[in-house]
N, C-alpha and C positions, 0 to 999 in steps of 0.2 A: 190153619197148622194142624187142627184136629182132623180135618178131612185128608191130609197129607198121610197122617198115621193110619187112619181108618182105610183108605185107600191101600196101603201097603199089606195090612192085615186081612182086610175082607175081600179084596178084589186080586188077590194073586191067582187064584185058580181061573177066574175070567181072562185074565191077561195071558197067562200060559195056555189055556185051552184054546184061546182064540188064535194064538200063533200057531197051534198044531193042526186046528181044524176050524177054520172060520166059518165054514158053509153051514155048520151046526147051531150057529147063534142067530138069534132074532134081530130085527133092525133095531128093536128097543135096547137089547142087550149090547149091540155094537155100539150104539148111541152112548150108552152108559159108559163103555169103556173108553170111549174118546174123550167124553167129558171128564171123567175122573183123571185120565192122563195130563190134564191141564194142572194138576196139583202136585206134580212131581218135583217141582222145584220149591220144596218147602225149606230144604237148608239155605238156599240163597235168600228166601223170604225172611227167615230168622235173622240172618245177617243184615239185611236191609233194615229190619226193625230195630235192632241195636245201634246201628248207626244213625238212624233218623231219630230215636229217642235221645240219644246222647246230645246230638245237635239240639233238639228242642229243649232237653234240660239246661243246657250250656247257655242257649239263647237268653232265656228269661233272666239268668243271673248277670249275662254281658249287658242286657239292657238296663238291668238295675243298677250296675256298677257305673255304666256310662250317665246314668241319670244322676247319680248321688256322688259320683267321683271317688276320691280315694277313702271316703267315710264308709263306704258300702262294704259290708262283710258278709261272709256266708254263715248262715246258722244252720247246724246240722240237725238240732231236734225239731224245728218247723218243717225242714226237708223231709225228714224220715216219716214225719206225721201226715204231710199231705201224701206222700207215696203210699204209705198203710192204708189211708182213707180211701184212695184210687185203686189200689191193687187187690186189696183183700176180700171187698165184696164179690168181685166176679170171680176171685180164685174160689172162694168158699162155695159159691152157687154151682161152679163146674165140678168141684169135688162132689157135691151132693147129687147133681144130675148123674154123674159118671156112677157114683154108687147105687142110684136108684136103677139106672139102666142094666148095671151089671147084675143086680140082685134079681131082676125081671128075668134077665137072659139065663142066669144060673138055676131059677126055679122053673123055667120052661124046660130045661133040659137039652138046650142048643148043643150041637155036636162040637162047637168050638170049646165049650166049657168041660167037656169029656175027653179032650184031645182026639177026637174021633173023626176028623174031616179027612177027605181024601188028599190033603195037601200036606206033605210031610214038614214044610217049613212052619206052618201055622201051628202045627200039632207039637212041635218042640217049643214054641213060646207059649 
């Protein structure tokens, strides 16, 4: 999903420029453009992830209820604790990495941080 967002933001110029004048691009840049076009289905991937995770969460409790019968019950606190233990470490690591990379990019004075790229859509965001 990260690559899908980065593709939209960072490869806009390559995609638009390639359509206007493909002869000016090297084989490497053409390869990058085609490689990153594989990630244009990010929205569909998110929907698939939600459906799949809902199925997996339900499957665990369905099996537990089948094994224990009517005595099985859903406990909210253990469920929330397991989810937090599983989700928050990668979330915090991703936030830390993004903060570090953003700090490096801003300190280097890259044009994207000054809204000075040759692409109006990137500058407006």
